[in-house]
C-alpha positions as CSV (number, residue, x, y, z in Angstrom):
1,M,-32.4,52.6,33.4
2,N,-34.6,50.3,34.3
3,D,-34.6,49.0,30.8
4,R,-31.1,48.1,31.4
5,S,-31.3,47.1,34.7
6,G,-32.7,43.6,34.1
7,P,-30.2,42.3,31.9
8,R,-27.5,43.3,34.1
9,R,-28.9,41.1,37.2
10,G,-28.9,38.8,34.7
11,L,-25.4,38.4,34.0
12,Q,-24.5,39.0,37.4
13,S,-26.8,36.3,38.8
14,A,-25.0,34.2,35.9
15,Q,-21.6,35.2,36.9
16,R,-22.4,34.3,41.1
17,A,-23.9,30.9,39.5
18,A,-20.4,29.9,37.8
19,G,-18.5,31.0,40.6
20,L,-20.6,28.9,43.0
21,V,-19.9,25.8,40.5
22,E,-15.9,26.3,40.3
23,R,-15.7,26.5,44.3
24,A,-17.9,23.5,44.3
25,L,-15.6,21.6,41.8
26,A,-12.3,22.8,43.4
27,A,-13.3,21.4,46.7
28,A,-14.2,18.2,45.4
29,T,-11.0,17.5,43.2
30,A,-8.9,19.2,46.4
31,P,-7.9,15.2,47.8
32,V,-7.3,14.4,44.6
33,R,-5.2,17.7,43.7
34,R,-3.5,16.9,46.7
35,A,-2.3,13.7,46.3
36,G,-0.4,14.4,43.1
37,F,1.3,12.7,40.6
38,P,0.0,10.1,38.4
39,F,-3.4,10.8,39.6
40,V,-3.0,14.6,38.5
41,A,-0.2,15.6,35.7
42,P,3.2,15.7,37.0
43,S,4.5,19.5,37.3
44,I,6.9,20.7,35.0
45,P,10.3,22.7,36.0
46,R,10.6,25.9,34.3
47,G,12.7,26.6,31.6
48,V,11.8,23.1,30.4
49,E,10.2,22.6,27.1
50,V,7.8,19.2,27.1
51,P,7.6,17.6,23.7
52,D,4.5,17.0,21.8
53,D,2.8,13.4,22.4
54,S,1.2,13.6,19.5
55,V,1.7,10.6,17.3
56,A,3.6,10.9,14.3
57,L,2.3,10.3,11.0
58,G,4.0,9.7,7.6
59,A,7.5,8.2,7.4
60,D,7.4,8.9,11.0
61,Y,4.9,6.4,12.2
62,E,6.1,3.6,14.4
63,T,4.8,0.4,13.2
64,D,6.5,-2.1,15.8
65,W,3.2,-3.0,17.3
66,A,1.6,-4.3,14.6
67,R,4.0,-7.5,14.5
68,R,3.2,-8.4,18.0
69,P,1.8,-11.4,19.0
70,L,-1.8,-9.8,19.4
71,A,-1.6,-7.8,16.8
72,R,-0.3,-10.8,13.9
73,A,-3.1,-13.3,15.9
74,A,-5.5,-10.8,14.8
75,R,-4.2,-9.7,11.4
76,G,-4.1,-13.8,10.9
77,V,-8.0,-13.7,11.3
78,I,-8.6,-10.4,9.0
79,I,-6.5,-12.3,6.2
80,E,-7.9,-15.9,6.4
81,G,-11.9,-13.9,7.0
82,P,-13.0,-10.9,5.6
83,L,-10.0,-10.2,3.2
84,R,-9.7,-13.8,1.7
85,L,-14.0,-13.1,1.2
86,A,-13.9,-9.7,-0.2
87,V,-11.1,-10.5,-2.6
88,R,-13.0,-13.5,-3.8
89,A,-16.0,-11.3,-4.3
90,V,-14.3,-8.5,-6.3
91,A,-11.3,-10.1,-7.6
92,N,-12.0,-13.9,-8.2
93,P,-8.3,-14.4,-8.7
94,E,-6.6,-17.2,-11.2
95,I,-3.1,-17.9,-9.4
96,L,0.0,-18.6,-11.8
97,G,3.5,-19.4,-11.7
98,Y,3.8,-21.1,-7.8
99,D,5.9,-23.9,-9.7
100,R,8.8,-21.5,-10.0
101,L,8.7,-20.6,-6.4
102,T,8.6,-24.3,-5.3
103,D,12.5,-24.4,-4.8
104,L,12.5,-21.5,-2.7
105,M,9.1,-22.9,-0.6
106,L,10.4,-26.6,-0.1
107,L,13.2,-25.4,1.9
108,D,13.1,-25.9,5.6
109,E,13.4,-22.1,6.3
110,P,12.3,-20.1,3.0
111,P,14.2,-17.1,2.6
112,A,12.8,-13.6,3.2
113,V,12.3,-12.4,-0.8
114,I,11.0,-9.3,-2.6
115,F,7.9,-9.7,-4.4
116,A,7.5,-6.9,-7.0
117,P,4.3,-6.1,-9.0
118,N,2.3,-3.7,-10.9
119,H,0.4,-1.6,-9.6
120,H,-3.3,-0.9,-11.1
121,S,-5.7,-0.5,-8.2
122,H,-5.6,-0.3,-4.3
123,V,-7.4,-4.1,-4.9
124,D,-3.6,-5.0,-5.5
125,T,-2.8,-5.6,-2.1
126,G,-5.3,-7.1,-0.7
127,L,-5.0,-9.4,-3.7
128,M,-1.4,-9.9,-3.4
129,I,-1.7,-11.0,0.2
130,R,-4.0,-13.5,-0.8
131,A,-1.9,-14.7,-3.5
132,V,1.2,-15.0,-2.0
133,P,2.1,-18.6,-1.4
134,A,1.8,-19.7,2.6
135,P,5.4,-20.2,3.4
136,W,5.4,-16.2,3.2
137,R,2.1,-15.0,3.7
138,H,2.2,-14.3,7.5
139,R,5.2,-12.3,7.4
140,L,4.7,-10.1,5.1
141,V,5.3,-7.0,5.3
142,V,3.7,-4.1,2.6
143,A,5.8,-1.0,1.4
144,A,3.0,1.5,1.5
145,A,3.2,5.4,0.3
146,A,3.9,7.4,3.8
147,D,2.0,10.1,2.4
148,Y,-1.5,8.5,1.8
149,F,-1.9,5.6,4.0
150,F,0.2,7.3,7.0
151,D,-1.5,10.9,6.7
152,T,-3.8,10.1,9.3
153,R,-4.2,8.4,12.7
154,W,-7.2,5.8,11.9
155,K,-5.6,5.3,8.2
156,A,-2.3,4.4,9.5
157,A,-3.5,2.3,12.0
158,L,-5.4,0.6,10.2
159,S,-3.2,0.2,7.4
160,A,-0.6,-1.4,9.9
161,L,-2.8,-3.7,11.6
162,S,-5.0,-5.3,8.8
163,L,-2.4,-5.0,6.0
164,N,0.9,-5.2,8.5
165,A,1.8,-2.2,5.9
166,V,5.1,-0.1,7.0
167,P,5.5,3.5,5.9
168,V,8.0,4.4,3.2
169,D,8.7,7.5,1.1
170,R,7.6,7.2,-2.8
171,E,11.4,7.1,-3.9
172,L,12.6,5.1,-1.2
173,T,15.2,7.6,-0.6
174,G,14.5,8.3,3.0
175,R,17.1,7.0,5.2
176,R,14.5,6.0,7.8
177,S,12.3,4.5,5.4
178,A,14.8,2.3,3.7
179,D,16.7,1.5,7.0
180,L,13.4,0.1,8.3
181,V,12.5,-1.9,5.2
182,R,16.0,-3.2,5.5
183,S,15.8,-4.1,8.9
184,L,12.5,-6.1,8.4
185,I,13.8,-8.2,5.8
186,D,17.0,-9.2,7.8
187,D,14.9,-10.1,10.2
188,G,12.9,-13.0,8.1
189,H,10.0,-10.5,6.6
190,S,9.3,-10.9,3.2
191,L,8.2,-7.9,1.5
192,V,5.4,-6.0,-1.3
193,I,6.5,-3.2,-2.9
194,Y,5.5,-1.6,-6.2
195,P,7.9,-0.3,-8.1
196,E,5.9,2.1,-10.2
197,G,5.9,4.0,-7.0
198,G,2.0,4.3,-7.5
199,R,-1.0,3.4,-9.3
200,S,-1.2,3.8,-13.1
201,P,-2.4,7.1,-13.8
202,D,-4.3,6.0,-17.7
203,G,-4.2,2.1,-17.1
204,W,-1.3,1.6,-19.0
205,G,2.0,1.1,-16.4
206,Q,4.3,3.2,-15.5
207,Q,8.4,3.2,-15.5
208,F,9.8,1.3,-12.7
209,R,11.6,2.9,-10.2
210,G,14.8,1.4,-7.9
211,G,13.4,0.8,-4.6
212,A,13.1,-3.4,-5.2
213,A,16.4,-3.5,-6.6
214,Y,18.1,-1.6,-4.4
215,L,16.7,-3.4,-1.3
216,S,17.7,-6.6,-3.1
217,A,21.5,-5.7,-3.7
218,R,21.3,-4.2,0.1
219,T,20.0,-7.4,1.7
220,G,20.8,-10.4,-0.8
221,A,16.8,-11.3,-1.2
222,P,15.9,-12.5,-4.4
223,V,12.8,-10.5,-6.3
224,I,9.9,-12.2,-7.2
225,P,8.7,-10.7,-10.5
226,V,4.5,-10.6,-10.3
227,F,2.2,-9.4,-13.3
228,I,-1.6,-8.5,-11.8
229,D,-4.2,-8.6,-14.7
230,G,-7.7,-6.7,-14.3
231,T,-7.4,-4.9,-11.0
232,G,-7.3,-1.9,-13.0
233,E,-10.9,-2.6,-14.6
234,I,-12.2,-3.6,-11.3
235,F,-11.1,-0.4,-9.4
236,G,-8.5,2.0,-11.6
237,K,-7.6,5.5,-10.4
238,G,-10.6,7.6,-10.6
239,M,-13.1,5.2,-9.8
240,K,-15.8,5.7,-7.3
241,R,-16.8,2.4,-6.4
242,P,-15.7,-1.1,-7.7
243,R,-17.1,-3.0,-10.5
244,P,-16.2,-7.0,-9.6
245,G,-14.7,-9.0,-12.1
246,R,-12.0,-11.4,-12.7
247,T,-8.1,-10.8,-12.1
248,R,-5.1,-13.2,-12.8
249,V,-1.9,-13.0,-10.7
250,V,1.9,-14.6,-12.1
251,F,4.4,-15.1,-10.2
252,G,7.7,-15.0,-12.0
253,A,10.9,-16.4,-11.2
254,P,13.1,-15.1,-8.4
255,V,15.9,-12.8,-9.9
256,L,19.3,-11.9,-8.1
257,P,21.5,-9.1,-9.1
258,D,24.6,-10.1,-11.1
259,P,28.2,-9.2,-9.3
260,D,28.9,-5.8,-10.0
261,E,25.5,-4.9,-11.6
262,S,24.3,-1.8,-10.8
263,T,20.9,-0.8,-9.7
264,R,20.0,0.9,-12.5
265,R,20.8,-2.1,-14.6
266,F,19.0,-4.3,-12.3
267,N,15.8,-2.5,-11.9
268,T,15.8,-3.2,-15.7
269,R,15.7,-6.7,-15.8
270,I,12.8,-6.4,-13.1
271,E,10.8,-4.4,-15.0
272,Q,11.7,-6.4,-18.2
273,A,10.7,-9.6,-16.1
274,V,7.5,-8.4,-14.9
275,Q,6.4,-7.1,-18.8
276,A,7.4,-10.5,-20.0
277,L,4.6,-11.9,-17.5
278,G,2.4,-9.8,-18.7
279,D,2.8,-10.4,-22.4
280,E,2.6,-14.5,-21.2
281,S,-0.7,-13.5,-19.2
282,L,-2.2,-11.9,-22.6
283,D,-1.1,-14.8,-25.0
284,D,0.4,-18.0,-24.6
285,F,3.7,-19.0,-23.1
286,W,5.4,-20.2,-26.0
287,T,4.6,-17.3,-28.1
288,A,5.1,-14.5,-25.0
289,R,8.7,-16.2,-24.3
290,Q,9.6,-16.0,-27.9
291,R,8.8,-12.2,-28.5
292,H,10.6,-11.4,-25.0
293,R,13.7,-13.1,-26.3
294,Q,13.5,-10.8,-29.6
295,H,12.6,-7.7,-27.1
296,R,9.2,-7.5,-29.0
297,S,7.1,-7.8,-25.6
298,T,4.4,-5.1,-25.5
299,P,5.7,-2.4,-22.7
300,L,4.4,-2.0,-19.7
301,T,4.1,1.7,-19.9
302,G,1.9,1.3,-23.4
303,P,3.0,2.0,-27.2
304,E,4.6,5.4,-27.9
305,L,1.1,6.7,-29.1
306,D,-0.4,10.1,-28.2
307,G,-4.2,11.0,-27.3
308,W,-7.1,8.8,-28.3
309,R,-4.9,6.5,-30.0
310,R,-3.2,5.5,-27.0
311,H,-6.6,5.3,-25.4
312,W,-7.6,2.7,-27.9
313,A,-4.4,0.8,-27.7
314,L,-5.6,0.5,-24.0
315,H,-8.8,-0.7,-24.9
316,E,-7.4,-3.8,-27.3
317,H,-5.1,-4.4,-24.5
318,R,-7.6,-4.8,-21.4
319,R,-10.2,-7.0,-24.0
320,R,-7.4,-9.5,-24.2
321,G,-7.1,-9.5,-20.3
322,V,-9.1,-12.0,-17.9
323,S,-11.4,-8.9,-17.1
324,G,-12.2,-8.2,-20.7
325,Q,-13.0,-11.8,-21.4
326,R,-15.6,-12.1,-18.9
327,R,-17.8,-9.1,-20.0
328,R,-17.8,-7.0,-23.0
329,L,-15.9,-3.6,-22.5
330,R,-17.6,-0.3,-23.4
331,R,-15.2,1.3,-25.6
332,T,-15.9,5.3,-25.3
333,W,-15.2,7.7,-27.9
334,P,-12.2,10.4,-27.4
335,D,-13.3,14.0,-26.8
336,L,-11.4,15.3,-29.7
337,S,-12.9,18.9,-29.1
338,G,-10.0,20.2,-26.7
339,G,-12.9,20.5,-23.9
340,R,-15.0,23.3,-26.5
341,D,-18.8,23.0,-26.3
């Protein structure tokens, strides 16, 4: 009996001490509680459900704050300072094709446009922001995948502030995403959108989706095809850390949908325009244009080969690019064992 009385007395003493602390806190905060709102949360009537005040993420994340004056000023500093230095150090870009945009740039008020580049790396977005000509650079919005860049609060806030990114569904089928982007273009903002919908999984490109073509047809904004070469070798999908190298960004001539042209057909024209720029980047202009007219340009999606032959074809393709010209790319032997030891 005596063995249990010690712990029991200790527990009772702890309970009395906790009660004293609770009463002291209640007495200290009584004036504030009597003062009521706004010093304390307002009372909630019975039967009323208060909506969750947590920040919505994904496609529902609000980015209006990122286009207000203070945020724009902060982003300008980021773009002209850390972003410029980072892109120079990691990607060292060569930019071509500005002459094709001269007619638009020389206008008193250059119109909003839609930049449609291929997509191999997270480096692409910073590279595009730095490469886009000055008339559009500081009113540039980046269409970013809602399920990746806006899945957490810190990532969503960082993307919106530093890149002026807006969340979009990868297929651009969500009504909210489409309406948001259309309203921004109508308001004079230009857009960077990746028609492939995501980064290349194997080093070759992917079939274009209709987001850029759809937005151009609905807003009247011309599409600027863009080819980016070299970022896949620098920081492609699956790489743990970037390997600094050289890149090349080639801008094409603006394209608009023809009267009564379907979105699918216009999307095919945009993909072919980017494909021609890619051929031009890897060869001389005249030869590339001849192949394009003869429909013999290398497809962005690569040759219709399987397994190791496709892998080796990618090596040869990259060797001709600016990153391959700077350093010797190591050809890796394919695994033909099927995973067996």
